PyMOL commands that place a pseudoatom at each C-alpha (Angstrom):
pseudoatom trace, name=CA, resn=UNK, resi=1, chain=A, elem=C, hetatm=0, pos=[8.677, 24.850, 33.871]
pseudoatom trace, name=CA, resn=UNK, resi=2, chain=A, elem=C, hetatm=0, pos=[7.243, 28.057, 32.494]
pseudoatom trace, name=CA, resn=UNK, resi=3, chain=A, elem=C, hetatm=0, pos=[5.625, 27.620, 29.053]
pseudoatom trace, name=CA, resn=UNK, resi=4, chain=A, elem=C, hetatm=0, pos=[7.795, 28.786, 26.151]
pseudoatom trace, name=CA, resn=UNK, resi=5, chain=A, elem=C, hetatm=0, pos=[7.023, 29.601, 22.513]
pseudoatom trace, name=CA, resn=UNK, resi=6, chain=A, elem=C, hetatm=0, pos=[8.327, 26.980, 20.108]
pseudoatom trace, name=CA, resn=UNK, resi=7, chain=A, elem=C, hetatm=0, pos=[8.487, 26.945, 16.325]
pseudoatom trace, name=CA, resn=UNK, resi=8, chain=A, elem=C, hetatm=0, pos=[6.370, 24.216, 14.719]
pseudoatom trace, name=CA, resn=UNK, resi=9, chain=A, elem=C, hetatm=0, pos=[9.176, 23.132, 12.412]
pseudoatom trace, name=CA, resn=UNK, resi=10, chain=A, elem=C, hetatm=0, pos=[11.488, 22.426, 15.367]
pseudoatom trace, name=CA, resn=UNK, resi=11, chain=A, elem=C, hetatm=0, pos=[8.686, 20.545, 17.125]
pseudoatom trace, name=CA, resn=UNK, resi=12, chain=A, elem=C, hetatm=0, pos=[8.147, 18.334, 14.054]
pseudoatom trace, name=CA, resn=UNK, resi=13, chain=A, elem=C, hetatm=0, pos=[11.878, 17.555, 13.885]
pseudoatom trace, name=CA, resn=UNK, resi=14, chain=A, elem=C, hetatm=0, pos=[11.810, 16.535, 17.558]
pseudoatom trace, name=CA, resn=UNK, resi=15, chain=A, elem=C, hetatm=0, pos=[8.804, 14.267, 17.003]
pseudoatom trace, name=CA, resn=UNK, resi=16, chain=A, elem=C, hetatm=0, pos=[10.550, 12.633, 14.039]
pseudoatom trace, name=CA, resn=UNK, resi=17, chain=A, elem=C, hetatm=0, pos=[13.589, 11.941, 16.226]
pseudoatom trace, name=CA, resn=UNK, resi=18, chain=A, elem=C, hetatm=0, pos=[11.342, 10.357, 18.874]
pseudoatom trace, name=CA, resn=UNK, resi=19, chain=A, elem=C, hetatm=0, pos=[9.279, 8.359, 16.375]
pseudoatom trace, name=CA, resn=UNK, resi=20, chain=A, elem=C, hetatm=0, pos=[5.991, 9.329, 18.004]
pseudoatom trace, name=CA, resn=UNK, resi=21, chain=A, elem=C, hetatm=0, pos=[3.701, 12.237, 18.850]
pseudoatom trace, name=CA, resn=UNK, resi=22, chain=A, elem=C, hetatm=0, pos=[5.163, 14.312, 21.679]
pseudoatom trace, name=CA, resn=UNK, resi=23, chain=A, elem=C, hetatm=0, pos=[2.759, 17.245, 22.147]
pseudoatom trace, name=CA, resn=UNK, resi=24, chain=A, elem=C, hetatm=0, pos=[-0.735, 17.210, 23.614]
pseudoatom trace, name=CA, resn=UNK, resi=25, chain=A, elem=C, hetatm=0, pos=[-3.589, 19.579, 24.410]
pseudoatom trace, name=CA, resn=UNK, resi=26, chain=A, elem=C, hetatm=0, pos=[-4.695, 19.932, 28.039]
pseudoatom trace, name=CA, resn=UNK, resi=27, chain=A, elem=C, hetatm=0, pos=[-7.557, 17.484, 27.378]
pseudoatom trace, name=CA, resn=UNK, resi=28, chain=A, elem=C, hetatm=0, pos=[-5.077, 14.796, 26.293]
pseudoatom trace, name=CA, resn=UNK, resi=29, chain=A, elem=C, hetatm=0, pos=[-5.680, 15.029, 22.535]
pseudoatom trace, name=CA, resn=UNK, resi=30, chain=A, elem=C, hetatm=0, pos=[-2.611, 14.788, 20.305]
pseudoatom trace, name=CA, resn=UNK, resi=31, chain=A, elem=C, hetatm=0, pos=[-1.445, 18.040, 18.679]
pseudoatom trace, name=CA, resn=UNK, resi=32, chain=A, elem=C, hetatm=0, pos=[-0.910, 17.710, 14.931]
pseudoatom trace, name=CA, resn=UNK, resi=33, chain=A, elem=C, hetatm=0, pos=[1.909, 20.247, 14.591]
pseudoatom trace, name=CA, resn=UNK, resi=34, chain=A, elem=C, hetatm=0, pos=[1.877, 22.705, 11.681]
pseudoatom trace, name=CA, resn=UNK, resi=35, chain=A, elem=C, hetatm=0, pos=[5.394, 23.785, 10.684]
pseudoatom trace, name=CA, resn=UNK, resi=36, chain=A, elem=C, hetatm=0, pos=[4.182, 27.358, 9.954]
pseudoatom trace, name=CA, resn=UNK, resi=37, chain=A, elem=C, hetatm=0, pos=[2.723, 27.998, 13.417]
pseudoatom trace, name=CA, resn=UNK, resi=38, chain=A, elem=C, hetatm=0, pos=[4.252, 28.767, 16.810]
pseudoatom trace, name=CA, resn=UNK, resi=39, chain=A, elem=C, hetatm=0, pos=[3.125, 26.910, 19.923]
pseudoatom trace, name=CA, resn=UNK, resi=40, chain=A, elem=C, hetatm=0, pos=[3.186, 27.843, 23.607]
pseudoatom trace, name=CA, resn=UNK, resi=41, chain=A, elem=C, hetatm=0, pos=[4.485, 24.634, 25.186]
pseudoatom trace, name=CA, resn=UNK, resi=42, chain=A, elem=C, hetatm=0, pos=[4.850, 23.681, 28.829]
pseudoatom trace, name=CA, resn=UNK, resi=43, chain=A, elem=C, hetatm=0, pos=[4.662, 20.546, 30.966]
pseudoatom trace, name=CA, resn=UNK, resi=44, chain=A, elem=C, hetatm=0, pos=[1.611, 18.966, 32.561]
pseudoatom trace, name=CA, resn=UNK, resi=45, chain=A, elem=C, hetatm=0, pos=[1.168, 18.886, 36.343]
pseudoatom trace, name=CA, resn=UNK, resi=46, chain=A, elem=C, hetatm=0, pos=[3.236, 15.715, 36.649]
pseudoatom trace, name=CA, resn=UNK, resi=47, chain=A, elem=C, hetatm=0, pos=[5.919, 17.250, 34.380]
pseudoatom trace, name=CA, resn=UNK, resi=48, chain=A, elem=C, hetatm=0, pos=[5.649, 14.217, 32.136]
pseudoatom trace, name=CA, resn=UNK, resi=49, chain=A, elem=C, hetatm=0, pos=[3.897, 15.389, 28.954]
pseudoatom trace, name=CA, resn=UNK, resi=50, chain=A, elem=C, hetatm=0, pos=[4.447, 18.475, 26.790]
pseudoatom trace, name=CA, resn=UNK, resi=51, chain=A, elem=C, hetatm=0, pos=[1.218, 20.453, 26.719]
pseudoatom trace, name=CA, resn=UNK, resi=52, chain=A, elem=C, hetatm=0, pos=[0.292, 23.096, 24.120]
pseudoatom trace, name=CA, resn=UNK, resi=53, chain=A, elem=C, hetatm=0, pos=[-1.459, 26.015, 25.834]
pseudoatom trace, name=CA, resn=UNK, resi=54, chain=A, elem=C, hetatm=0, pos=[-1.740, 28.422, 22.890]
pseudoatom trace, name=CA, resn=UNK, resi=55, chain=A, elem=C, hetatm=0, pos=[-1.091, 28.622, 19.147]
pseudoatom trace, name=CA, resn=UNK, resi=56, chain=A, elem=C, hetatm=0, pos=[-0.005, 31.571, 16.948]
pseudoatom trace, name=CA, resn=UNK, resi=57, chain=A, elem=C, hetatm=0, pos=[-1.095, 30.951, 13.373]
for i in range(1, 57): cmd.bond("trace and resi %d" % i, "trace and resi %d" % (i + 1))
show_as sticks, trace
zoom trace
């Protein structure tokens, strides 16, 4: 999957629906999503975890 830009507010809503953190940095750290920022999100090599590659503040 090619990385796509996602709005932080939508990402927070998704996490709330899942009841857990869903986005990670490449090093495995959890991304604390800011609703005012946009995030470049793709999947890790195993296509299991959503990885944030870049942030637009």
